[in-house]
TIRO-2110 file (N, C-alpha, C; in Angstrom, 1 decimal):
// TIRO-2110
29.7, 17.8, 44.1, N, 1, A
29.6, 19.1, 45.3, CA, 1, A
31.3, 19.2, 45.3, C, 1, A
31.2, 20.5, 45.8, N, 2, A
32.9, 20.9, 45.4, CA, 2, A
33.1, 21.5, 47.1, C, 2, A
34.1, 21.4, 47.6, N, 3, A
34.6, 21.6, 49.0, CA, 3, A
34.8, 23.3, 49.5, C, 3, A
34.5, 23.6, 50.3, N, 4, A
34.1, 25.2, 50.8, CA, 4, A
35.8, 25.5, 51.9, C, 4, A
36.0, 26.7, 51.0, N, 5, A
37.4, 27.0, 52.0, CA, 5, A
36.7, 27.6, 53.2, C, 5, A
37.4, 27.6, 54.3, N, 6, A
37.1, 28.6, 55.4, CA, 6, A
38.4, 29.2, 56.1, C, 6, A
39.5, 29.1, 55.6, N, 7, A
40.8, 29.8, 55.9, CA, 7, A
41.7, 29.7, 54.8, C, 7, A
42.9, 30.4, 55.2, N, 8, A
44.3, 30.2, 54.2, CA, 8, A
45.6, 30.1, 55.0, C, 8, A
46.2, 30.0, 55.1, N, 9, A
47.8, 29.8, 55.9, CA, 9, A
48.0, 30.5, 54.8, C, 9, A
49.0, 32.2, 55.3, N, 10, A
49.8, 32.5, 54.6, CA, 10, A
51.2, 32.5, 55.2, C, 10, A
52.4, 32.1, 55.0, N, 11, A
53.9, 31.7, 55.2, CA, 11, A
54.3, 33.1, 54.9, C, 11, A
55.0, 33.9, 55.5, N, 12, A
56.1, 34.8, 55.3, CA, 12, A
57.2, 33.9, 54.9, C, 12, A
58.0, 34.7, 53.5, N, 13, A
59.5, 34.2, 53.6, CA, 13, A
60.3, 34.5, 54.1, C, 13, A
60.5, 35.6, 55.3, N, 14, A
61.1, 35.5, 56.2, CA, 14, A
60.1, 36.3, 57.4, C, 14, A
60.6, 36.2, 58.7, N, 15, A
60.2, 37.1, 59.9, CA, 15, A
60.1, 38.2, 59.5, C, 15, A
58.9, 38.6, 59.7, N, 16, A
59.0, 40.7, 59.6, CA, 16, A
58.4, 41.2, 60.9, C, 16, A
59.5, 42.5, 61.3, N, 17, A
59.3, 43.5, 62.1, CA, 17, A
57.9, 43.6, 62.5, C, 17, A
57.2, 43.7, 63.5, N, 18, A
55.8, 43.9, 64.2, CA, 18, A
55.4, 45.5, 63.0, C, 18, A
56.6, 46.4, 63.7, N, 19, A
56.3, 47.5, 62.9, CA, 19, A
56.4, 47.5, 61.5, C, 19, A
57.2, 46.8, 60.9, N, 20, A
57.0, 46.7, 59.4, CA, 20, A
55.7, 46.2, 58.9, C, 20, A
55.3, 45.6, 59.6, N, 21, A
54.2, 44.9, 59.0, CA, 21, A
52.6, 45.4, 59.0, C, 21, A
52.2, 46.6, 59.6, N, 22, A
51.5, 47.1, 59.0, CA, 22, A
50.6, 47.0, 57.9, C, 22, A
51.1, 47.3, 56.9, N, 23, A
51.2, 47.3, 55.4, CA, 23, A
50.5, 46.0, 54.8, C, 23, A
51.1, 45.1, 55.3, N, 24, A
51.0, 43.4, 54.9, CA, 24, A
49.4, 43.0, 55.6, C, 24, A
49.6, 43.6, 56.8, N, 25, A
48.2, 42.9, 57.5, CA, 25, A
46.8, 43.9, 56.9, C, 25, A
47.3, 45.3, 56.5, N, 26, A
46.2, 46.0, 55.9, CA, 26, A
45.8, 45.7, 54.6, C, 26, A
46.7, 45.2, 54.0, N, 27, A
46.4, 44.8, 52.3, CA, 27, A
45.9, 43.4, 52.5, C, 27, A
46.2, 42.7, 53.4, N, 28, A
45.2, 41.1, 53.5, CA, 28, A
44.0, 41.4, 54.1, C, 28, A
43.8, 42.4, 54.9, N, 29, A
42.6, 42.8, 55.3, CA, 29, A
41.7, 43.1, 54.3, C, 29, A
41.8, 43.4, 52.7, N, 30, A
41.3, 44.7, 52.4, CA, 30, A
40.8, 43.4, 51.1, C, 30, A
41.6, 41.8, 51.2, N, 31, A
40.9, 41.0, 50.3, CA, 31, A
39.3, 40.7, 50.4, C, 31, A
38.6, 40.5, 49.4, N, 32, A
37.0, 40.6, 49.5, CA, 32, A
36.8, 39.3, 50.4, C, 32, A
36.0, 39.2, 51.3, N, 33, A
35.7, 37.6, 52.3, CA, 33, A
36.5, 37.5, 53.7, C, 33, A
37.6, 38.5, 53.4, N, 34, A
38.5, 38.5, 54.8, CA, 34, A
38.1, 38.9, 56.0, C, 34, A
37.5, 37.9, 57.1, N, 35, A
37.1, 38.4, 58.0, CA, 35, A
38.1, 38.9, 59.2, C, 35, A
38.9, 38.5, 58.9, N, 36, A
39.7, 38.8, 60.4, CA, 36, A
41.5, 38.3, 59.6, C, 36, A
42.7, 39.1, 60.4, N, 37, A
43.5, 38.8, 60.3, CA, 37, A
44.8, 38.9, 61.5, C, 37, A
45.6, 37.9, 61.8, N, 38, A
46.1, 38.0, 62.7, CA, 38, A
47.7, 37.6, 62.7, C, 38, A
48.1, 38.2, 62.9, N, 39, A
49.9, 37.7, 62.5, CA, 39, A
50.1, 36.5, 64.1, C, 39, A
50.9, 35.6, 63.6, N, 40, A
51.4, 34.7, 64.6, CA, 40, A
53.0, 35.1, 64.7, C, 40, A
52.6, 35.1, 65.8, N, 41, A
54.1, 35.9, 66.6, CA, 41, A
55.5, 34.7, 66.3, C, 41, A
56.6, 35.1, 66.0, N, 42, A
57.6, 34.1, 65.9, CA, 42, A
58.0, 33.9, 67.7, C, 42, A
58.2, 32.3, 67.4, N, 43, A
58.3, 31.5, 68.8, CA, 43, A
58.9, 30.3, 68.6, C, 43, A
58.9, 29.7, 69.9, N, 44, A
59.6, 28.4, 69.9, CA, 44, A
59.6, 27.2, 68.7, C, 44, A
57.8, 27.6, 68.5, N, 45, A
57.5, 26.3, 67.8, CA, 45, A
57.8, 26.5, 65.9, C, 45, A
58.1, 27.8, 65.8, N, 46, A
58.4, 28.2, 64.6, CA, 46, A
60.2, 27.7, 64.5, C, 46, A
60.8, 28.5, 65.5, N, 47, A
62.0, 28.3, 65.8, CA, 47, A
62.5, 26.6, 65.3, C, 47, A
61.8, 25.8, 66.0, N, 48, A
61.9, 24.3, 66.3, CA, 48, A
61.7, 23.5, 64.8, C, 48, A
60.9, 24.2, 63.9, N, 49, A
60.4, 23.7, 62.9, CA, 49, A
61.7, 24.3, 61.9, C, 49, A
62.0, 25.4, 61.7, N, 50, A
62.9, 25.7, 61.2, CA, 50, A
64.4, 25.0, 61.2, C, 50, A
64.7, 24.8, 62.8, N, 51, A
66.3, 24.2, 62.8, CA, 51, A
65.6, 22.5, 62.0, C, 51, A
64.9, 21.8, 62.3, N, 52, A
64.5, 20.6, 61.7, CA, 52, A
64.6, 20.5, 60.1, C, 52, A
63.7, 21.7, 59.5, N, 53, A
64.4, 21.6, 58.3, CA, 53, A
65.6, 21.7, 57.7, C, 53, A
66.5, 23.1, 58.4, N, 54, A
67.7, 23.0, 58.1, CA, 54, A
68.5, 21.9, 58.1, C, 54, A
68.0, 21.1, 59.3, N, 55, A
68.5, 19.5, 59.6, CA, 55, A
68.6, 18.6, 58.3, C, 55, A
67.4, 18.5, 58.5, N, 56, A
66.8, 17.8, 57.1, CA, 56, A
67.7, 18.0, 55.7, C, 56, A
67.9, 19.3, 55.1, N, 57, A
68.4, 19.7, 54.2, CA, 57, A
69.8, 19.5, 53.6, C, 57, A
70.5, 19.6, 55.4, N, 58, A
71.8, 19.2, 55.6, CA, 58, A
72.4, 17.6, 55.5, C, 58, A
71.4, 17.4, 55.8, N, 59, A
71.5, 15.9, 55.5, CA, 59, A
71.2, 15.1, 54.1, C, 59, A
70.4, 15.7, 53.3, N, 60, A
69.9, 15.3, 52.2, CA, 60, A
70.9, 15.9, 51.1, C, 60, A
71.8, 17.1, 51.6, N, 61, A
72.9, 17.5, 50.8, CA, 61, A
74.1, 17.0, 51.2, C, 61, A
74.2, 16.4, 52.2, N, 62, A
75.7, 15.4, 52.7, CA, 62, A
75.1, 14.1, 52.0, C, 62, A
74.3, 13.5, 52.2, N, 63, A
73.8, 12.5, 51.0, CA, 63, A
74.0, 12.0, 50.0, C, 63, A
73.5, 13.6, 49.0, N, 64, A
74.1, 13.6, 47.6, CA, 64, A
75.1, 13.7, 47.5, C, 64, A
76.0, 14.7, 48.0, N, 65, A
77.8, 14.7, 48.0, CA, 65, A
78.4, 13.4, 48.2, C, 65, A
77.8, 13.0, 49.0, N, 66, A
78.5, 11.2, 49.5, CA, 66, A
78.3, 10.2, 48.5, C, 66, A
77.4, 10.1, 48.3, N, 67, A
76.5, 8.8, 47.6, CA, 67, A
76.1, 9.3, 45.9, C, 67, A
75.9, 10.6, 45.7, N, 68, A
75.4, 10.9, 44.3, CA, 68, A
73.9, 10.7, 44.0, C, 68, A
73.3, 10.6, 43.1, N, 69, A
72.1, 10.8, 42.9, CA, 69, A
70.8, 9.8, 43.2, C, 69, A
69.9, 9.5, 44.1, N, 70, A
69.3, 8.4, 44.1, CA, 70, A
69.1, 7.4, 42.8, C, 70, A
68.9, 6.5, 42.6, N, 71, A
68.8, 5.8, 41.1, CA, 71, A
67.4, 6.4, 40.5, C, 71, A
66.3, 6.8, 41.6, N, 72, A
65.1, 7.3, 41.1, CA, 72, A
65.0, 8.5, 40.8, C, 72, A
66.2, 9.2, 40.7, N, 73, A
66.4, 10.7, 40.5, CA, 73, A
67.2, 11.1, 38.9, C, 73, A
68.1, 9.5, 38.6, N, 74, A
69.2, 9.9, 37.5, CA, 74, A
68.2, 9.3, 35.9, C, 74, A
END
């Protein structure tokens, strides 16, 4: 038996202005089987997630520069 998909989450590369997003929203609505498309408004949740991701990358790059690649990466 196979799983059934009920939804997909699409993440944009960068936040898009609401007035520029209408064509993207309409294109997603044209996909067969799409019932509804609702934008996720950028807020503190997205900002805090982006800040945590940037901090993790910064730490990883700092560790790489200071210690070189880990033994599992060489």
